[in-house]
C-alpha positions as CSV (number, residue, x, y, z in Angstrom):
1,X,88.6,165.0,150.3
2,X,85.1,163.2,150.7
3,X,82.8,161.9,148.0
4,X,80.8,165.2,147.8
5,X,83.9,167.3,147.1
6,X,84.7,165.0,144.4
7,X,81.5,165.3,142.7
8,X,81.6,169.2,143.1
9,X,84.9,169.2,140.8
10,X,82.7,167.9,138.0
11,X,81.2,170.5,135.5
12,X,77.7,171.6,136.2
13,X,76.2,170.2,133.3
14,X,77.5,166.8,134.1
15,X,76.3,167.1,137.8
16,X,72.6,167.9,136.7
17,X,72.8,165.2,133.8
18,X,70.0,162.4,134.7
19,X,71.4,159.1,136.1
20,X,70.4,157.2,132.9
21,X,71.8,159.7,130.4
22,X,75.2,159.9,132.5
23,X,75.3,156.1,132.4
24,X,75.2,156.4,128.5
25,X,78.0,158.9,128.5
26,X,80.1,156.8,130.8
27,X,79.5,153.6,128.6
28,X,80.4,155.6,125.3
29,X,83.7,156.6,127.0
30,X,84.4,153.2,128.4
31,X,83.8,151.6,124.9
32,X,86.1,153.9,123.1
33,X,88.7,153.3,125.8
34,X,88.2,149.6,125.5
35,X,88.5,149.8,121.6
36,X,91.5,152.2,121.2
37,X,93.7,151.8,124.3
38,X,96.6,149.5,123.8
39,X,96.4,146.2,126.2
40,X,92.8,146.9,127.0
41,X,91.7,146.4,123.4
42,X,93.1,143.0,123.5
43,X,90.8,142.0,126.4
44,X,87.1,140.6,126.5
45,X,86.2,144.0,127.6
46,X,86.2,145.3,123.9
47,X,83.4,142.7,123.0
48,X,81.4,143.5,126.1
49,X,81.4,147.1,125.7
50,X,81.2,147.0,121.9
51,X,78.1,145.0,121.8
52,X,76.3,147.2,124.2
53,X,77.7,150.3,122.3
54,X,76.1,149.1,118.9
55,X,72.9,147.4,119.9
56,X,71.8,149.5,122.8
57,X,73.2,153.1,123.6
58,X,72.4,155.0,120.2
59,X,69.0,153.8,120.2
60,X,68.4,154.6,123.9
61,X,69.9,158.0,123.7
62,X,67.6,158.7,120.6
63,X,64.5,157.5,122.4
64,X,65.4,159.7,125.3
65,X,65.5,162.6,123.0
66,X,62.1,161.9,121.3
67,X,60.3,161.1,124.7
68,X,61.7,163.1,127.8
69,X,58.2,162.8,129.4
70,X,57.4,160.0,132.0
71,X,55.2,157.5,130.9
72,X,51.9,157.3,133.0
73,X,49.4,154.5,133.2
74,X,45.7,155.4,132.3
75,X,44.0,157.0,135.5
76,X,40.5,158.0,136.2
77,X,40.1,160.0,139.4
78,X,36.5,160.5,140.8
79,X,35.5,164.2,141.0
80,X,32.6,163.7,143.2
81,X,32.1,161.7,146.4
82,X,29.5,159.0,147.2
83,X,25.9,160.2,146.6
84,X,23.1,159.5,148.9
85,X,20.0,158.3,146.9
86,X,17.8,159.9,149.6
87,X,19.0,163.2,149.1
88,X,17.6,165.2,146.3
89,X,19.7,166.3,143.5
90,X,19.9,170.0,142.8
91,X,20.6,170.9,139.3
92,X,22.7,174.1,138.6
93,X,21.1,176.3,136.1
94,X,23.4,176.5,133.0
95,X,24.8,179.8,132.1
96,X,23.8,181.8,129.2
97,X,26.0,181.1,126.2
98,X,28.6,183.8,125.2
99,X,28.8,185.3,128.7
100,X,31.8,185.1,131.0
101,X,29.7,182.8,133.3
102,X,29.7,180.3,130.3
103,X,33.3,180.5,129.6
104,X,34.3,180.0,133.4
105,X,32.0,177.0,133.4
106,X,33.6,175.6,130.4
107,X,37.0,176.0,131.8
108,X,36.1,174.3,135.0
109,X,34.7,171.3,133.3
110,X,37.9,171.1,131.2
111,X,40.0,171.1,134.4
112,X,37.9,168.7,136.4
113,X,37.7,166.2,133.4
114,X,39.3,162.7,134.2
115,X,42.4,162.3,132.3
116,X,42.9,159.0,130.1
117,X,46.0,160.0,128.2
118,X,50.0,159.6,128.7
119,X,52.6,161.5,127.0
120,X,55.7,159.4,127.4
121,X,56.6,155.7,127.4
122,X,57.4,153.5,130.1
123,X,60.6,151.8,130.7
124,X,59.8,148.3,129.1
125,X,58.8,150.3,125.9
126,X,62.0,152.2,126.0
127,X,64.4,149.2,126.2
128,X,62.6,147.3,123.3
129,X,62.6,150.4,121.0
130,X,66.3,150.8,122.1
131,X,67.3,147.8,120.6
132,X,65.1,148.0,117.5
133,X,66.5,151.6,116.9
134,X,70.1,150.9,117.3
135,X,69.9,148.0,114.8
136,X,68.5,150.6,112.5
137,X,70.6,153.7,113.3
138,X,74.3,151.9,113.0
139,X,73.6,150.4,109.6
140,X,72.3,154.0,108.5
141,X,75.4,155.6,109.9
142,X,77.7,153.0,107.9
143,X,75.7,153.5,104.8
144,X,76.5,157.4,105.0
145,X,80.2,156.7,105.7
146,X,80.4,154.4,102.6
147,X,79.8,157.5,100.5
148,X,82.5,159.6,102.4
149,X,86.3,159.6,102.1
150,X,86.4,157.8,105.4
151,X,84.7,154.8,104.5
152,X,83.6,152.2,106.7
153,X,86.3,151.5,109.0
154,X,86.8,151.1,112.7
155,X,87.6,154.7,113.7
156,X,85.1,156.5,111.4
157,X,82.4,154.1,112.7
158,X,83.2,154.3,116.3
159,X,83.5,158.1,116.1
160,X,80.3,158.7,114.1
161,X,78.3,156.4,116.4
162,X,79.8,158.3,119.5
163,X,78.8,161.6,118.1
164,X,75.4,160.5,117.5
165,X,74.9,159.0,120.8
166,X,76.3,162.1,122.7
167,X,74.3,164.5,120.5
168,X,71.2,162.7,121.4
169,X,72.0,162.7,125.0
170,X,72.4,166.4,124.9
171,X,69.1,167.0,123.2
172,X,67.5,164.7,125.7
173,X,68.8,166.4,128.7
174,X,67.7,169.7,127.5
175,X,64.3,168.5,126.7
176,X,63.9,167.0,130.1
177,X,65.1,170.1,131.8
178,X,62.4,172.1,130.3
179,X,59.7,169.8,132.0
180,X,58.5,170.0,135.5
181,X,60.3,167.3,137.8
182,X,57.0,165.4,138.0
183,X,56.9,165.2,134.2
184,X,60.3,164.0,133.5
185,X,61.2,160.4,132.8
186,X,63.5,159.2,135.4
187,X,64.8,155.6,136.1
188,X,63.8,154.6,139.7
189,X,66.9,152.9,140.5
190,X,66.9,153.9,144.2
191,X,63.4,152.2,144.3
192,X,64.7,149.0,142.6
193,X,67.9,148.9,145.1
194,X,65.6,149.2,148.2
195,X,63.2,146.6,146.6
196,X,66.0,144.1,145.9
197,X,67.7,144.8,149.2
198,X,64.4,144.0,151.0
199,X,63.6,140.9,148.9
200,X,67.1,139.4,149.5
201,X,67.8,140.2,153.0
202,X,64.4,140.4,154.6
203,X,62.2,137.8,152.8
204,X,58.8,137.2,154.0
205,X,59.3,133.4,154.6
206,X,61.8,130.5,154.0
207,X,60.3,129.8,150.6
208,X,61.1,133.3,149.3
209,X,64.6,133.1,150.9
210,X,65.3,130.0,148.9
211,X,64.0,131.4,145.7
212,X,66.1,134.3,146.3
213,X,69.3,132.3,146.5
214,X,68.3,130.3,143.4
215,X,67.7,133.3,141.7
216,X,71.1,135.1,142.7
217,X,73.0,131.8,141.9
218,X,71.3,131.4,138.5
219,X,72.3,135.3,137.5
220,X,75.7,134.4,138.5
221,X,75.9,131.3,136.5
222,X,74.6,133.0,133.7
223,X,76.8,135.9,133.8
224,X,80.0,133.7,134.4
225,X,78.9,131.4,131.4
226,X,78.8,134.5,128.9
227,X,82.1,136.0,130.5
228,X,83.8,132.6,129.9
229,X,82.3,132.4,126.2
230,X,83.6,135.9,125.5
231,X,87.2,135.4,127.4
232,X,87.8,131.9,125.9
233,X,86.0,131.8,122.5
234,X,86.0,128.2,120.9
235,X,89.0,127.3,118.8
236,X,88.0,127.3,115.1
237,X,89.6,125.1,112.2
238,X,93.5,125.1,112.4
239,X,94.9,125.7,108.7
240,X,97.5,127.6,106.9
241,X,96.9,129.6,103.6
242,X,99.4,129.4,100.8
243,X,99.2,131.4,97.9
244,X,101.1,133.1,94.9
245,X,100.8,136.6,93.7
246,X,102.5,139.0,91.3
247,X,102.7,142.7,91.3
248,X,101.0,144.7,88.4
249,X,102.1,147.7,86.8
250,X,100.5,150.0,89.6
251,X,102.4,148.2,92.3
252,X,99.3,146.2,93.5
253,X,99.6,142.5,94.5
254,X,97.4,140.3,92.3
255,X,96.5,136.7,91.7
256,X,97.3,137.0,87.9
257,X,99.9,137.7,85.4
258,X,102.0,134.6,86.2
259,X,104.7,134.0,83.7
260,X,104.2,131.3,80.9
261,X,107.1,131.4,79.0
262,X,110.8,132.4,80.1
263,X,114.1,132.5,78.6
264,X,117.1,130.6,80.2
265,X,118.5,132.7,82.9
266,X,115.4,135.1,82.6
267,X,114.3,136.3,85.9
268,X,110.5,136.5,87.1
269,X,109.7,137.9,90.4
270,X,106.9,136.3,92.4
271,X,105.5,136.7,95.8
272,X,104.8,133.8,98.1
273,X,102.1,134.3,100.7
274,X,101.7,132.5,104.0
275,X,98.9,133.0,106.5
276,X,99.1,131.5,109.9
277,X,95.6,130.3,111.2
278,X,97.0,127.4,113.5
279,X,96.4,129.3,116.9
280,X,99.8,128.9,117.7
281,X,103.1,130.4,116.5
282,X,104.3,128.2,113.5
283,X,107.6,127.9,111.7
284,X,107.3,127.6,108.0
285,X,109.6,126.2,105.3
286,X,109.2,126.8,101.6
287,X,110.9,124.7,99.0
288,X,110.9,125.8,95.4
289,X,111.5,123.1,92.6
290,X,111.7,123.0,88.8
291,X,110.3,119.6,87.8
292,X,110.2,117.7,84.5
293,X,107.2,115.6,84.4
294,X,105.1,113.2,82.3
295,X,101.7,112.3,82.1
296,X,100.4,108.7,82.7
297,X,96.9,108.7,82.3
298,X,95.4,110.6,85.1
299,X,98.6,110.5,86.9
300,X,101.7,112.9,87.0
301,X,105.1,111.5,87.4
302,X,108.1,113.5,88.1
303,X,111.1,112.5,86.0
304,X,113.5,114.9,87.4
305,X,113.5,117.7,89.9
306,X,116.0,120.6,90.6
307,X,115.5,122.8,93.7
308,X,115.9,126.4,92.8
309,X,114.9,128.1,96.0
310,X,114.3,127.8,99.8
311,X,113.3,129.9,102.6
312,X,111.8,129.9,106.0
313,X,109.9,132.2,108.2
314,X,108.1,132.2,111.8
315,X,104.5,133.5,112.2
316,X,102.2,134.3,115.0
317,X,98.7,133.1,114.7
318,X,96.7,135.3,112.5
319,X,99.8,136.9,111.0
320,X,100.5,137.0,107.3
321,X,103.9,136.9,105.5
322,X,104.7,138.1,101.9
323,X,108.1,136.6,100.6
324,X,109.4,138.2,97.3
325,X,111.0,135.2,95.3
326,X,113.0,135.3,92.0
327,X,112.2,132.5,89.7
328,X,115.4,131.9,87.3
329,X,115.3,128.5,85.5
330,X,118.4,127.2,84.6
331,X,117.5,124.6,82.1
332,X,115.2,124.6,79.1
333,X,112.1,122.6,78.3
334,X,108.4,122.6,77.6
335,X,105.7,122.0,80.0
336,X,108.0,122.3,83.0
337,X,106.3,122.5,86.4
338,X,107.5,125.0,89.1
339,X,106.5,123.3,92.2
340,X,106.1,125.4,95.6
341,X,106.0,123.1,98.8
342,X,105.1,124.3,102.1
343,X,106.1,122.5,105.3
344,X,105.3,123.4,108.9
345,X,108.6,123.1,110.5
346,X,111.6,121.7,108.7
347,X,111.5,120.5,105.4
348,X,112.4,116.5,104.8
349,X,115.5,115.5,103.2
350,X,113.8,114.8,99.9
351,X,110.9,117.3,99.5
352,X,107.9,116.0,97.5
353,X,104.3,116.9,96.9
354,X,103.3,113.7,98.9
355,X,105.1,114.9,102.1
356,X,104.2,118.6,102.0
357,X,101.6,120.4,104.1
358,X,100.5,122.6,101.2
359,X,101.7,123.1,97.5
360,X,101.2,125.0,94.6
361,X,102.4,124.9,91.0
362,X,103.0,126.7,87.8
363,X,103.5,125.6,84.3
364,X,106.1,127.3,82.1
365,X,108.1,126.7,78.9
366,X,111.8,127.7,79.2
367,X,113.5,128.4,75.9
368,X,117.0,129.3,74.9
369,X,117.9,133.0,74.9
370,X,116.9,134.8,71.7
């Protein structure tokens, strides 16, 4: 089976689709593949296709639907050949107004008048408007989705932008089909290929050949630099998030409603949150202490400490863990400090606030059972 047989297997509307519109359809499908297909969506292809999908394709398809005509430069074609001053001019008598001869004369003048107008837009204008309209269209789609049950999420955004782009492509293809072949806009890619081939492989001079080599190397260097920047993004700040949450009556986790007073033996459930932003898998250890402290000026001195809980977890980069922890004090006292100490790795033999990686604390009063 040769290439022509494979081409004939495609549906007729796809075979008749202009090359630029077919490229828009292919890039849209490739973007959805790079975003939703496992393994592929973890590669830099997702970023490359995603940028083109958001910043260019919707605007280009919309412009193609609005302006199916080819852009033409203003032209002025002479209707008469050179005149000889020595030849006497013979003026044709004007027809009597209101007669058939006058109507024919008016029609002839309209058809022979030079044309100085153009209906379409050229390629440079299309590219510039494509970027501008894409930047306007995608936020408008997001604004509309914000008032729908789906909201602004990945799947609704991707589906909505894809539908807008493909509908615009269908309208553009239909409008171009209604025009004459000479009046339709088309991308002269074959001319570009032939021109590039002749410039690269058949230069007019050694200077042109050297410039062509420099140009190709510059393009390859630029593409390689962009590809490396996308594939290997710079590593950001390394840190770990450490926080305390509680569960409200609706079952939501909130940073509120912390216990302030407990009876001895009363249980209070807390949620300890850890988020790994260390750019590597990390083992964490959390130590929970009930401390009796006293204030000395601006310093807080620990008089007595009692470990009430300890747990460990291992997180991949950018992963989050919520550990449900039950706080059950076994001693009474006022202004007791519940200290949460986070360690990257194993905790030392004597955990303190000074040797911890992160720390949190609550102040509670523990009273006797009523």
